[in-house]
C-alpha positions in Angstrom: -121.9 163.8 59.1 -120.0 167.8 57.2 -120.6 167.2 53.4 -118.6 169.7 50.4 -120.2 171.6 48.8 -120.2 172.1 45.4 -118.2 175.5 44.6 -117.2 176.3 40.6 -115.1 178.8 41.4 -112.7 175.9 43.7 -111.7 174.5 40.3 -108.1 176.1 39.3 -107.8 174.7 35.6 -105.3 172.3 34.6 -101.4 173.3 33.0 -101.0 172.5 29.7 -98.1 172.4 27.6 -96.4 171.1 24.4 -92.5 171.5 24.2 -92.2 172.8 20.3 -89.2 172.2 18.2 -87.9 169.3 21.4 -85.7 166.0 20.2 -88.8 163.6 21.8 -86.1 161.2 22.3 -83.9 163.7 23.6 -82.8 164.7 27.2 -85.9 166.0 29.2 -84.0 168.4 31.0 -83.3 170.0 27.6 -87.7 170.5 26.6 -88.8 173.9 26.3 -92.6 174.0 27.6 -95.2 176.8 25.9 -98.2 177.6 27.6 -100.9 176.7 26.0 -103.8 176.2 29.2 -105.7 179.7 28.0 -105.8 177.8 24.7 -108.0 175.0 25.8 -112.0 174.5 25.5 -114.5 174.2 27.8 -114.0 170.3 26.8 -111.3 170.0 28.3 -109.0 167.2 28.4 -109.3 163.6 29.1 -105.9 161.4 30.5 -106.6 157.9 29.9 -104.0 155.1 31.4 -103.2 151.7 32.2 -105.3 148.6 31.9 -109.0 149.2 30.2 -109.7 145.9 32.3 -108.2 144.5 34.9 -106.9 141.9 32.9 -104.2 141.6 29.9 -101.1 144.7 29.5 -101.5 148.2 30.2 -101.8 150.1 26.6 -100.1 153.8 26.5 -101.4 156.7 28.5 -103.5 159.2 26.0 -104.5 162.2 26.1 -107.0 164.4 24.3 -107.6 167.7 24.4 -109.2 170.1 22.5 -107.8 173.6 21.7 -108.8 177.3 20.5 -106.9 178.2 17.0 -107.9 181.2 16.2 -106.0 183.6 13.3 -103.3 182.8 12.6 -103.3 179.5 13.3 -100.5 179.0 15.4 -101.5 174.9 16.2 -102.1 174.5 12.2 -99.6 172.1 10.8 -97.1 173.6 8.2 -98.2 176.7 8.2 -95.7 179.5 7.5 -98.3 182.2 9.9 -97.8 180.3 13.1 -95.8 181.2 15.8 -94.6 177.9 16.4 -93.6 177.0 12.9 -92.0 175.4 11.4 -92.4 172.9 14.7 -96.1 172.2 14.9 -95.4 168.1 14.2 -96.1 164.9 15.5 -94.3 163.7 17.7 -93.8 167.2 20.0 -93.7 166.3 23.8 -96.8 167.0 25.9 -97.3 167.9 29.2 -100.4 167.8 31.4 -100.4 169.4 35.5 -102.8 169.9 38.0 -102.0 172.6 39.9 -104.3 171.8 43.0 -102.7 172.9 46.6 -99.7 171.9 45.3 -96.0 173.2 44.5 -94.5 172.5 41.4 -97.6 171.8 39.9 -98.6 168.2 39.9 -97.8 166.9 37.1 -100.2 163.8 34.9 -98.9 163.1 32.2 -96.5 163.4 30.0 -97.2 161.9 26.5 -96.4 162.9 22.3 -98.9 164.7 20.2 -100.1 161.7 17.8 -101.9 163.9 15.3 -103.5 167.0 15.0 -107.2 167.3 13.9 -109.1 170.8 12.6 -112.2 171.4 12.3 -114.3 174.5 12.1 -117.0 174.7 15.8 -119.5 177.4 13.5 -122.0 178.1 17.4 -118.9 179.6 18.2 -117.4 180.0 15.1 -114.1 178.8 15.9 -111.1 177.4 14.3 -110.6 174.5 17.0 -107.5 171.5 16.9 -108.1 167.9 18.2 -105.2 166.4 19.7 -104.3 163.1 20.6 -101.0 162.0 22.2 -99.8 159.1 23.9 -97.2 157.7 26.0 -93.2 157.0 25.6 -94.7 152.8 24.7 -96.5 153.9 22.1 -93.5 156.2 20.4 -91.3 153.3 20.9 -93.4 150.7 19.5 -94.0 153.6 16.3 -90.4 153.5 15.9 -89.3 150.3 17.0 -85.7 149.2 15.0 -85.4 145.6 13.6 -85.1 142.8 15.3 -81.6 142.5 17.7 -79.8 139.7 19.4 -78.9 140.4 23.0 -74.8 140.6 21.7 -75.7 142.9 19.0 -77.5 145.4 21.2 -74.6 145.2 23.8 -72.2 145.1 21.7 -73.4 148.2 19.6 -72.8 150.6 23.0 -70.5 151.3 25.3 -68.4 148.7 27.1 -69.5 147.9 30.5 -65.9 148.6 32.2 -64.1 151.3 29.8 -67.0 152.7 28.0 -65.6 152.5 24.6 -68.1 152.7 21.7 -67.6 150.4 18.7 -65.3 151.6 15.5 -66.9 149.1 12.5 -69.0 146.0 14.1 -69.7 143.4 11.9 -72.6 140.8 13.6 -72.5 138.5 10.6 -76.0 137.9 11.3 -76.7 137.7 7.9 -79.9 136.1 6.4 -78.7 132.6 4.7 -78.6 133.8 1.4 -76.4 136.9 2.0 -73.1 136.9 0.0 -71.3 139.7 2.0 -71.7 140.5 5.7 -72.4 143.7 6.7 -71.7 146.5 8.8 -73.7 148.3 11.4 -71.4 151.1 11.9 -71.4 154.3 10.0 -68.7 154.1 7.0 -67.8 150.6 7.6 -68.1 148.6 4.9 -69.4 145.0 4.2 -66.6 142.1 5.0 -66.0 139.9 2.3 -66.0 135.8 2.4 -64.7 133.3 -0.2 -64.6 129.8 0.0 -68.7 128.8 0.1 -68.7 130.2 3.7 -72.5 129.5 5.0 -74.9 132.3 6.2 -77.0 131.2 9.2 -75.5 128.1 9.4 -74.9 127.3 12.9 -77.7 128.8 15.9 -76.4 127.6 18.9 -75.1 130.3 20.3 -77.7 131.6 22.4 -76.7 135.3 22.7 -76.9 135.7 18.7 -79.1 134.9 15.8 -77.9 132.1 13.5 -74.4 133.0 12.5 -71.7 131.1 9.6 -69.4 128.7 9.3 -66.8 129.0 7.1 -65.7 125.1 5.7 -61.8 124.1 3.9 -60.3 127.1 2.7 -63.2 129.5 3.5 -62.3 132.8 4.3 -63.9 136.3 5.9 -62.1 139.8 5.6 -62.3 143.3 5.6 -61.1 146.5 5.2 -61.1 148.5 8.7 -62.2 152.1 8.1 -59.2 154.9 8.2 -59.0 156.6 11.6 -57.1 158.9 13.1 -53.9 157.4 14.5 -54.9 157.2 18.2 -51.8 155.0 19.4 -54.1 151.8 20.4 -56.2 149.6 19.3 -58.4 146.5 20.0 -60.8 143.8 18.2 -63.0 141.6 19.6 -65.1 138.0 18.4 -66.9 134.9 19.0 -65.4 131.9 17.3 -66.0 128.0 18.4 -64.0 125.4 16.5 -65.2 122.3 16.2 -62.1 120.2 17.2 -58.9 119.8 18.4 -56.3 120.8 15.3 -53.5 119.2 14.7 -51.1 122.1 14.1 -51.0 125.7 14.8 -54.0 127.5 13.3 -54.1 131.5 13.1 -58.2 131.7 14.0 -57.7 135.7 13.5 -55.5 137.8 11.5 -55.2 141.5 12.3 -53.2 143.8 10.2 -51.9 147.9 11.2 -49.2 149.9 9.9 -47.2 149.9 12.7 -43.7 148.5 13.0 -45.7 145.1 14.9 -47.4 144.4 11.3 -49.4 141.2 11.8 -51.2 140.2 15.3 -52.4 136.9 15.6 -54.6 135.1 17.3 -53.8 130.8 17.2 -54.7 127.2 18.6 -51.9 125.3 19.3 -51.8 121.9 20.1 -49.8 120.7 23.1 -49.9 119.1 26.4 -51.9 121.0 27.1 -53.6 123.0 23.9 -52.9 126.8 23.8 -53.8 130.4 22.6 -51.2 132.1 21.2 -51.2 136.0 20.8 -48.3 136.2 18.5 -47.1 139.7 15.9 -45.2 139.4 13.4 -43.6 142.8 11.0 -43.4 143.7 7.7 -41.3 141.1 6.4 -42.7 138.1 8.0 -40.8 137.0 11.4 -42.1 136.4 14.5 -41.6 139.0 16.8 -43.5 138.0 19.3 -45.4 134.6 20.6 -47.2 134.9 24.1 -48.8 131.2 25.0 -51.6 130.8 27.6 -52.7 127.3 28.3 -56.0 125.6 27.8 -57.7 125.2 31.0 -59.6 122.4 30.3 -59.2 121.3 26.7 -61.8 118.9 26.3 -64.5 122.1 27.2 -62.9 124.2 24.8 -63.6 122.5 21.0 -66.8 122.7 20.0 -67.7 125.3 22.4 -68.4 128.8 21.8 -66.2 131.6 22.8 -65.2 135.1 22.7 -61.9 136.6 21.9 -60.6 139.7 22.1 -57.4 141.3 22.2 -56.0 144.9 22.6 -53.1 146.7 22.2 -51.7 150.3 22.7 -48.3 152.8 22.3 -46.8 153.1 25.6 -43.4 155.2 24.7 -41.4 153.5 21.9 -43.3 150.1 23.7 -46.2 148.3 23.2 -48.5 146.8 25.7 -50.8 143.8 24.6 -53.3 141.9 26.1 -55.4 138.9 25.1 -58.7 137.1 26.7 -60.4 133.9 25.5 -63.7 134.4 28.1 -66.8 131.2 27.8 -69.3 133.0 29.2 -68.7 133.2 33.0 -65.0 131.8 33.5 -61.7 133.2 31.0 -57.9 132.5 30.1 -55.2 135.1 28.9 -52.0 137.0 28.9 -51.1 140.6 28.8 -47.6 141.6 28.4 -44.8 144.5 26.9 -43.7 143.9 23.0 -40.3 146.4 23.6 -39.0 148.7 20.6 -42.1 148.6 18.1 -45.3 150.5 17.8 -48.7 148.9 17.4 -49.8 151.8 14.8 -53.7 151.7 13.2 -55.4 148.8 12.9 -56.1 148.1 8.7 -58.2 144.9 7.9 -59.0 141.4 9.7 -58.5 138.4 8.4 -61.1 134.9 9.5 -60.2 131.5 8.1 -59.8 128.0 9.0 -58.7 124.6 6.6 -58.8 120.7 6.7 -58.8 120.8 10.8 -61.1 123.9 11.1 -63.9 123.5 8.9 -66.7 124.0 10.4 -66.0 127.3 12.4 -68.7 129.3 13.4 -68.1 132.7 13.7 -69.4 136.8 14.0 -69.8 139.7 16.0 -66.6 141.3 14.9 -65.7 144.3 16.5 -63.2 146.9 16.4 -62.0 149.5 18.9 -59.8 152.3 18.0 -59.7 154.3 22.0 -56.9 153.7 23.5 -59.5 152.9 26.5 -60.3 149.8 25.3 -58.8 146.6 27.0 -59.4 142.8 26.2 -59.1 141.2 29.2 -61.6 144.3 31.5 -63.9 144.8 29.0 -64.4 141.5 26.9 -65.3 139.6 30.6 -68.2 141.0 31.1 -69.9 141.5 27.6 -68.9 138.1 27.4 -70.5 136.7 31.0 -73.3 138.6 29.6 -73.7 138.2 25.4 -73.2 134.4 25.6 -75.6 133.4 27.6 -78.1 135.6 26.9 -78.3 137.4 30.5 -79.6 134.3 31.6 -80.2 134.0 35.6 -80.6 138.0 35.4 -83.3 139.4 37.9 -85.8 140.7 36.1 -86.5 144.1 37.5 -82.7 143.8 36.1 -82.9 143.1 32.9 -85.5 146.1 32.1 -83.6 148.7 33.8 -80.7 146.9 31.8 -82.8 147.0 28.8 -83.8 151.0 29.1 -80.0 152.1 29.6 -79.4 150.1 26.2 -81.8 152.0 24.4 -81.2 155.4 25.9 -84.8 155.4 27.0 -85.9 156.9 30.9 -87.1 154.1 33.5 -89.0 153.4 36.5 -88.5 150.4 38.5 -88.5 148.2 41.7 -86.4 145.8 43.3 -88.4 144.2 45.7 -89.6 141.2 46.6 -88.6 139.2 43.0 -87.3 135.5 43.0 -87.6 134.6 39.3 -84.4 134.2 37.2 -85.5 135.4 33.6 -83.9 133.3 31.4 -82.0 133.5 28.3 -83.1 136.8 26.2 -84.9 135.8 22.8 -84.2 137.7 20.2 -86.9 140.3 19.7 -88.4 143.8 19.3 -87.5 146.4 22.4 -91.1 146.7 23.7 -91.9 143.1 23.6 -88.5 142.4 25.9 -90.1 144.7 28.2 -93.6 143.4 28.2 -91.3 139.4 28.8 -90.1 140.8 32.3 -93.1 142.1 33.1 -95.0 139.0 33.0 -92.3 136.8 34.5 -92.5 138.8 37.4 -96.2 139.1 37.4 -95.6 143.3 36.9 -97.0 146.5 35.6 -96.0 148.2 33.2 -96.2 151.7 32.4 -95.7 155.3 31.0 -97.5 157.0 33.4 -95.1 158.5 35.9 -94.0 161.7 35.6 -91.9 162.7 33.2 -93.5 159.9 31.4 -91.1 157.7 32.4 -90.9 153.8 31.6 -92.6 152.3 34.7 -92.8 148.6 36.2 -94.3 148.4 39.4 -93.6 145.0 41.0 -95.8 142.5 42.1 -94.4 142.8 45.6 -94.6 146.5 46.3 -97.9 145.3 45.9 -97.9 143.0 49.1 -99.8 144.3 52.4 -99.9 148.2 51.3 -102.0 150.7 52.4 -104.0 152.2 50.9 -103.4 156.0 49.0 -107.3 156.8 48.5 -109.6 156.0 50.8 -113.4 157.0 49.3 -116.1 156.9 51.9 -119.6 156.5 50.7 -121.3 157.5 53.7 -120.0 161.2 53.0 -121.0 160.9 49.5 -117.5 160.9 48.1 -118.1 157.7 45.4 -120.1 158.2 42.3 -122.8 157.0 40.4 -121.2 153.7 37.7 -120.1 151.7 40.9 -121.0 148.0 39.7 -119.1 145.5 41.0 -120.3 142.3 39.4 -119.6 138.4 40.0 -118.8 136.8 36.4 -116.8 134.2 34.4 -114.2 137.7 33.5 -110.8 136.4 34.5 -111.8 133.0 35.7 -109.6 130.8 35.9 -109.5 127.8 37.9 -106.7 125.5 36.0 -103.2 127.7 35.8 -100.5 125.4 33.7 -97.0 126.8 33.4 -94.2 126.7 30.9 -90.8 127.3 30.8 -89.9 128.4 26.9 -87.7 125.5 26.4 -88.7 123.9 29.0 -90.8 121.7 31.3 -94.0 122.6 32.8 -96.5 122.5 35.9 -99.9 122.4 36.2 -101.5 123.6 39.5 -105.8 122.9 39.9 -107.3 125.3 42.8 -111.0 125.4 43.3 -112.7 123.9 40.1 -116.3 124.0 42.0 -117.3 126.1 38.8 -116.1 124.2 36.7 -112.8 123.8 34.7 -111.2 127.3 32.9 -107.8 126.9 32.1 -104.9 129.3 32.1 -101.7 128.5 30.3 -99.1 130.8 30.3 -95.5 130.4 28.8 -92.3 132.5 30.5 -88.9 132.8 30.0 -87.8 131.7 33.2 -84.1 130.3 34.1 -84.7 126.7 35.3 -87.7 124.9 36.1 -87.6 125.2 39.9 -90.5 127.9 40.1 -93.0 126.5 37.8 -95.8 125.2 40.8 -95.8 128.1 42.7 -96.3 130.7 39.8 -98.7 127.9 38.7 -100.1 127.8 42.4 -100.8 131.6 42.0 -101.7 132.2 39.2 -105.2 130.3 39.3 -105.0 130.5 43.6 -105.9 134.4 41.7 -107.8 134.0 39.3 -110.1 131.1 41.2 -111.6 133.6 43.9 -115.5 133.1 44.6 -115.9 137.4 45.1 -117.0 140.1 43.3 -115.2 142.3 41.6 -115.3 146.1 40.4 -114.5 147.1 37.0 -114.8 150.3 37.9 -114.6 153.0 40.6 -115.6 156.9 40.6 -114.9 159.9 42.1 -116.4 162.7 41.3 -113.6 165.3 42.8 -115.2 168.5 42.1 -117.9 167.4 45.0 -114.9 166.0 47.5 -112.5 168.3 46.6 -110.7 166.2 50.1 -110.2 163.3 48.0 -108.3 165.4 45.6 -104.7 165.8 47.4 -105.1 161.6 48.0 -105.9 161.1 43.7 -102.9 163.0 42.4 -100.9 161.2 45.5 -102.3 157.6 43.3 -100.4 155.7 40.9 -100.9 153.1 38.5 -100.4 150.2 40.8 -101.8 151.5 43.7 -104.1 150.1 46.2 -107.2 152.1 47.3 -110.2 151.3 48.9 -113.7 151.5 49.0 -115.8 151.6 52.6 -118.9 151.9 54.1 -120.9 150.3 51.3 -123.7 148.9 51.9 -124.0 145.3 53.1 -125.1 144.0 49.3 -121.6 145.1 48.3 -119.3 144.7 50.9 -119.2 140.4 51.3 -116.2 141.1 52.7 -117.5 143.5 55.7 -118.3 146.3 53.4 -114.8 146.8 52.5 -113.7 146.6 48.7 -110.1 146.7 48.9 -108.6 147.1 45.5 -105.3 148.1 43.0 -105.9 150.4 40.2 -104.8 148.8 37.0 -105.7 151.7 35.4 -107.7 155.4 35.0 -109.2 157.9 32.8 -109.5 160.8 34.2 -111.6 164.0 32.7 -111.1 167.5 33.8 -113.1 170.4 32.1 -114.3 173.7 32.7 -117.4 172.0 35.2 -116.0 168.9 36.2 -113.2 167.0 37.4 -113.8 162.9 37.6 -111.5 160.2 37.3 -113.2 156.6 37.0 -110.5 153.3 38.1 -110.3 150.2 36.6 -109.4 147.9 39.8 -108.8 144.6 40.6 -108.6 142.6 43.9 -106.1 143.4 46.4 -106.8 140.5 48.4 -103.9 137.8 46.7 -101.1 140.7 47.6 -102.1 140.1 51.5 -99.7 137.4 52.0 -97.8 136.5 55.0 -94.6 137.5 56.6 -92.4 135.7 58.5 -91.9 138.7 61.0 -95.4 137.6 61.4 -94.8 133.8 63.2 -98.2 134.2 65.9 -99.7 137.1 64.6 -103.0 135.7 62.3 -101.2 136.8 59.0 -99.4 134.2 59.8 -102.0 131.2 60.6 -102.2 127.7 58.4 -104.9 126.0 58.6 -106.3 122.7 59.2 -106.7 119.7 55.8 -110.6 120.4 56.3 -113.1 120.2 58.9 -116.5 120.5 60.2 -119.2 121.7 62.6 -120.7 117.8 64.5 -123.8 119.7 65.3 -125.7 121.9 64.3 -125.6 125.7 66.2 -127.9 128.6 66.7 -126.8 132.3 65.3 -125.8 133.2 68.8 -123.7 129.9 70.0 -120.5 130.9 72.0 -119.3 127.1 72.0 -119.8 124.1 69.7 -117.5 121.0 68.0 -115.3 120.7 65.4 -114.7 117.8 63.7 -110.9 117.4 61.9 -112.1 115.6 58.4 -109.1 115.2 56.2 -105.2 115.1 57.5 -103.8 115.1 60.7 -104.0 119.2 62.0 -105.8 120.4 64.5 -106.6 123.1 65.1 -104.2 125.4 68.0 -104.5 125.4 71.6 -101.7 127.6 72.3 -103.6 130.7 74.3 -100.6 133.3 73.2 -102.5 132.7 69.6 -105.7 134.2 70.1 -107.7 135.6 70.0 -108.2 134.4 66.1 -111.3 134.5 63.7 -113.1 131.7 62.0 -115.4 131.5 59.0 -118.3 129.1 58.3 -120.3 129.4 56.2 -119.4 133.0 54.9 -119.6 133.9 58.6 -116.9 135.5 60.3 -116.4 134.9 64.6 -114.0 136.1 66.9 -112.1 132.4 69.0 -111.4 133.4 73.0 -110.3 129.6 73.1 -109.8 126.3 71.5 -109.0 123.1 73.3 -108.9 119.4 73.1 -105.9 117.7 71.7 -107.5 115.5 69.8 -110.7 115.5 67.4 -112.6 116.6 67.8 -112.4 120.3 69.0 -114.6 122.7 71.3 -114.3 126.0 70.3 -115.5 129.6 72.1 -116.6 132.5 70.8 -116.2 135.1 72.0 -117.7 137.6 69.4 -120.2 136.5 66.5 -121.5 138.1 62.9 -117.9 140.0 63.3 -118.5 141.1 59.8 -122.3 141.3 60.0 -123.5 138.3 58.9 -126.0 136.4 61.6 -127.4 132.9 59.9 -127.6 129.6 61.6 -124.9 126.5 60.8 -125.8 123.1 60.2 -124.1 119.8 61.3 -122.0 119.2 58.3 -120.8 123.2 58.4 -117.1 124.1 56.4 -114.6 125.4 58.9 -111.9 127.2 58.4 -109.2 130.0 58.9 -111.0 133.3 57.7 -109.1 134.4 55.0 -105.8 132.8 55.6 -103.1 135.2 53.9 -101.1 133.3 51.3 -97.0 132.9 51.0 -96.2 135.4 48.4 -95.2 133.8 45.2 
């Protein structure tokens, strides 16, 4: 056995940099880094990432580091004599890297300064600055904007197909006491209302906060801000007309300075009813009437629709299009109005009369980019917005939200089959947490570049360990203290769907009934029982848990490369443990939920916060015929006492009709009798009792006799994946 001696000269100093003057919310590729490594104090650096324990949610990555700050005080905020003045600021990006045999160096954290604390070290007569910095999640929490709905988020950004940005936007999600409809774009003034419009009166649209309703003679309208002529304009809104019209009703009017002065979207009764796009000249003479029959009149009235209209100049003619979308299906028309000009949009107007009283309306958007197209752009917006992105995969929602907010992200598409429900109104970080919760994932900001990362539950399935710590080589640091307690122990899980049903699963309640209740944003109720079963079985295991697993990377430099490759969510193992610590064959198999890493002038250590990896050892279909894909009987016991060395005995089936396999190709297979792992070479018997023949006893080091009635079951059979 070879041990590596402790050599202080082996420690390469970490690289600590700050990007003074960088926009912390800008493109990291543009940041200019200043190396401050020579100023780092001997007390070094502490990096905390992920969870503080195996339960709960991960915290934002935190870095604590102390710098020498000699005259003139370069790291003193608001110091004109500083070489970095005036950019010694809160929010300055800070990066820690380790050059241990890697080119480029391995990044350990990219975070943002939260505080500069100045103090004087009288022992060495030095000015010192203690810096605390945290990751992207903390920054998002501190700077998160007001609550927004799905439609508000979608419509503030570029359209999915043409990337057109809104020129003017009025969400109309104002509170009940509002007297005008506030604008969400710079330069646009609020829309005026008249006739007793009631704000926040209709909350039936999943993708929006409550919207106003218009009574008889109620209206909302206003001016479009002036803009340089583009030869195009577009308009979009959502609306719900309560009942069928008996006469033609304009539900939207747009005024322009073109020869086609007025454009309307008009509901026209008939057999069937139709939605018409109409245009009028300056004198009010109708110059266009293009009708689109309603495919389903009964479904149209009383339901939310997105209406879109666009016009663009083509030589001496105007190309127009209109589309009506209910969120996944719609109808529309397009054509050419000859010998006319579309001009610029000047104003818009929505009104109701005695027939359309109670019409709800909102999310009025004006586009001026020629690329905007009523058909191509409104369809994806309606499909997503009206249904509030329901039936979206967790990773897809995570990705979309990050793109909407301009936040760099990393995620996996592995294995999920739990579609999400409607996206609620909520803060950005809370919406990301919903994605994490639904799929039982892990979100953190400890990846290179500090990007928001979603580690998929399925990525942990049957994963190979990235780090193996060998106790026989003294690689396991002090503080390894396995514990068996009630922390995180839950035996009965109830899973509820937001706005839906619930399901309850009871696992092993021999340790008492300990309830676990969770509510998730799921698309439907079809997976509730599976999720409850997964949680109950994962949280009710009769196993030691391993709150911490420590390694000393100065003492065991052979672990350095593996540690630097280990990220949150990865699997690690501690092997060759004393049997008292190793109920699974002197090996601890765990997942890294968090860690504390300390790098000083004298040491480099890491304390890993772990959770059991056993729930992620799952069966795979390709494993049919393999021990990974075996199903146990409903219940079986020893028919008689057996000694510690017996190699043959009989087993009685006590529950159900399923027998143990007798097929020769299924052997060898391992069984569990009172904690002893036994390898079988065969089983005979077409009825209960069956005869077991063993090729090896005490495979896991457990040597004991067994009494009649002792339970016989498969050795830690892998569960089905969620």
